[in-house]
C-alpha positions in Angstrom: 0.0 0.0 0.0 2.8 2.4 0.9 4.5 1.6 -2.4 1.4 2.4 -4.3 0.9 5.7 -2.5 4.6 6.7 -3.0 4.4 5.8 -6.7 1.3 7.8 -7.1 2.9 10.8 -5.3 6.0 10.6 -7.5 3.8 10.4 -10.7 1.8 13.4 -9.6 4.9 15.4 -8.8 6.4 14.4 -12.2 3.2 15.5 -14.1 3.0 18.8 -12.1 6.7 19.6 -12.9 6.1 18.9 -16.6 3.0 21.0 -16.7 4.8 23.9 -14.9 7.7 23.9 -17.4 5.4 23.8 -20.4 3.4 26.8 -19.0 6.6 28.7 -18.3 7.5 28.2 -22.0 4.1 29.5 -23.1 4.5 32.5 -20.8 7.8 33.4 -22.5 6.3 32.8 -25.9 3.4 35.2 -25.1 5.9 37.9 -23.9 7.8 37.5 -27.2 4.5 38.0 -29.1 3.6 41.0 -26.9 7.0 42.5 -27.7 6.4 42.1 -31.4 3.0 43.7 -31.2 4.2 46.6 -29.0 7.1 47.5 -31.3 5.1 47.2 -34.5 4.1 50.6 -36.0 0.4 51.4 -35.8 -1.7 53.7 -38.1 -1.6 57.3 -36.9 -4.8 58.5 -35.2 -6.6 61.6 -36.6 -5.1 65.0 -36.1 -6.1 66.5 -32.7 -5.4 69.8 -30.9 -2.6 69.6 -28.3 -4.9 71.1 -25.7 -7.3 68.1 -26.1 -4.7 65.4 -25.2 -2.4 67.1 -22.8 -2.6 69.5 -19.8 0.1 72.2 -19.1 2.0 71.5 -15.9 1.0 67.9 -15.8 2.8 64.7 -16.9 2.2 63.7 -20.5 -0.5 61.0 -20.6 0.6 57.7 -22.3 -2.3 58.0 -24.7 -1.0 61.3 -26.0 2.5 59.9 -26.9 2.9 59.5 -30.7 -0.2 61.6 -31.5 -0.2 64.0 -34.4 -1.2 67.3 -32.8 -1.9 70.8 -33.9 -1.3 74.1 -32.1 -1.4 77.8 -32.9 0.7 80.4 -31.1 3.8 82.6 -31.3 7.5 81.6 -31.1 9.0 83.5 -28.2 12.4 81.9 -27.6 14.8 79.7 -29.4 17.4 77.2 -28.2 19.9 74.8 -29.8 19.7 71.1 -28.6 23.1 69.6 -29.0 24.1 66.1 -30.2 20.6 64.9 -30.9 19.9 61.8 -33.1 18.7 62.9 -36.5 17.0 60.6 -39.0 18.3 57.4 -37.5 21.8 57.3 -36.0 23.2 60.6 -37.3 23.9 63.2 -34.6 23.3 66.9 -35.1 22.0 70.1 -33.5 18.3 70.9 -33.5 16.4 74.2 -33.6 14.1 74.1 -30.6 11.5 76.9 -30.0 9.1 77.8 -27.2 5.7 78.2 -28.7 3.3 80.2 -26.5 -0.3 79.3 -27.2 -3.5 81.5 -26.9 -4.1 80.1 -23.4 -0.7 81.6 -22.3 0.8 78.2 -21.8 3.8 77.1 -23.8 5.2 74.0 -25.5 8.6 73.0 -26.9 8.7 72.6 -30.7 11.6 71.0 -32.6 11.6 72.9 -36.0 14.4 70.9 -37.5 18.1 71.0 -38.0 19.8 74.0 -36.5 21.6 76.6 -38.7 24.7 78.4 -37.6 22.5 81.2 -36.3 18.9 80.7 -35.3 16.6 82.9 -37.5 14.3 85.4 -35.9 10.7 84.3 -36.1 7.7 86.6 -35.5 4.0 86.5 -35.9 1.3 83.9 -35.3 2.0 80.4 -36.6 0.0 77.2 -37.1 1.9 73.9 -36.6 1.3 70.2 -36.7 3.7 67.6 -35.5 4.2 64.4 -33.5 4.1 64.6 -29.7 7.0 62.9 -27.8 7.7 62.5 -24.1 10.5 64.6 -22.6 14.1 63.4 -22.7 15.5 62.3 -19.4 19.2 61.9 -20.3 21.6 64.8 -21.1 23.1 64.6 -24.6 25.9 67.2 -24.3 27.5 69.8 -22.1 26.0 73.2 -23.0 26.3 76.9 -22.7 23.6 79.6 -22.4 21.1 79.4 -25.2 21.6 75.6 -25.5 19.7 72.6 -24.2 21.5 69.4 -22.9 18.2 67.5 -23.6 14.8 68.4 -24.9 12.9 68.8 -21.6 10.5 71.6 -20.6 11.8 71.4 -17.1 15.0 73.1 -18.2 13.3 76.3 -19.2 10.6 76.7 -16.5 10.8 80.2 -15.2 8.8 83.3 -14.3 8.4 83.9 -18.1 7.3 80.3 -18.7 5.8 79.0 -15.4 3.6 76.3 -17.1 4.6 74.3 -20.1 3.1 71.2 -21.7 5.1 68.1 -20.9 7.1 66.6 -23.8 7.8 68.3 -27.1 6.6 68.4 -30.7 8.6 67.5 -33.8 7.3 69.6 -36.7 5.6 68.0 -39.7 4.2 71.3 -41.0 4.4 75.0 -40.2 2.5 78.0 -41.6 2.9 81.6 -40.5 -0.4 83.6 -40.7 1.0 87.1 -41.1 4.6 86.9 -42.3 6.7 84.7 -44.5 9.5 82.6 -43.1 12.1 80.3 -44.5 10.9 76.7 -44.3 12.9 74.7 -41.7 14.9 71.6 -42.5 12.4 69.0 -41.1 13.7 65.8 -39.5 12.0 62.4 -39.3 9.3 62.0 -36.7 8.8 58.3 -36.3 6.6 56.6 -33.8 8.3 55.5 -30.6 7.4 52.0 -29.4 6.2 50.9 -26.0 9.1 49.1 -24.2 8.6 45.6 -23.1 11.1 44.0 -20.7 13.7 42.0 -22.5 14.3 41.2 -26.2 12.4 39.0 -28.6 15.1 36.4 -29.0 15.8 36.3 -25.3 12.2 35.3 -24.7 12.4 32.7 -27.5 15.6 31.2 -25.9 13.7 30.8 -22.6 10.9 29.1 -24.4 13.4 26.5 -25.8 15.0 26.1 -22.4 11.7 25.5 -20.5 10.3 23.1 -23.1 13.6 21.2 -23.4 13.5 20.7 -19.6 9.9 19.5 -19.8 10.9 17.0 -22.5 13.7 15.7 -20.4 11.4 15.1 -17.5 8.9 13.4 -19.9 11.4 10.9 -21.1 13.2 10.5 -17.8 11.4 7.3 -16.8 12.8 5.7 -20.0 16.4 6.0 -19.0 17.9 2.6 -17.8 19.3 4.3 -14.6 15.8 5.4 -13.6 14.3 1.9 -14.3 17.1 0.3 -12.3 16.4 2.6 -9.3 12.7 1.7 -9.6 13.5 -2.0 -9.5 15.7 -1.5 -6.5 13.0 0.5 -4.7 10.4 -2.2 -5.5 12.7 -5.0 -4.2 13.4 -3.0 -1.0 9.7 -2.6 -0.5 9.1 -6.3 -1.0 11.8 -7.2 1.4 10.5 -4.9 4.0 7.0 -6.3 3.5 8.3 -9.9 4.1 10.0 -8.9 7.3 6.8 -7.4 8.6 4.9 -10.6 7.8 7.4 -12.7 9.7 7.0 -10.6 12.7 
């Protein structure tokens, strides 16, 4: 009876371990699929006003990231953002402006590649562009009139007490009263939601977990395991005979 109970317990443990390893493999497979979905580009949503998806002085909502937004206002200050990635891996300097809107709040706008001297811009302007979260890491050492990263926190002052979080990379620009030279636009691709790990890392874990499950599945077929089983059965029979003699 004891031998039957022990055999049943071992079999149950064996099955639970196999099931657990298989499920761990599926979990990693699902994470790999989630990573693929998260990093895949999605169609842009319809154009929306900046004021409808973000609030000045508040963190940028996740749903607002990557949105194509519009805004109307006046450029009040210009900065140069040093050593920024442009159109892929190329590094360069960017022309960053502070656009003050009709509600008296402001937002950072990346017009494009910076010239040797920033042009003076005046008059009301209508813009559209992609909305990005603020940068958290400095790109360069700077001097007055330059930005180490594109972050509205760097220019908060009495003049600009409330800014919209993040920044806009221009896709179009139209001055209503004056003519201005068109900026040298840069690419404004979607940024993807980060998922922990990398695709092939998750796939490698799938292989590891399922390989271990396969090893457990065929473990009883190995001669060593069968020999141990026979020894265990013989020991149980011997112990049973001793008990009967008593």
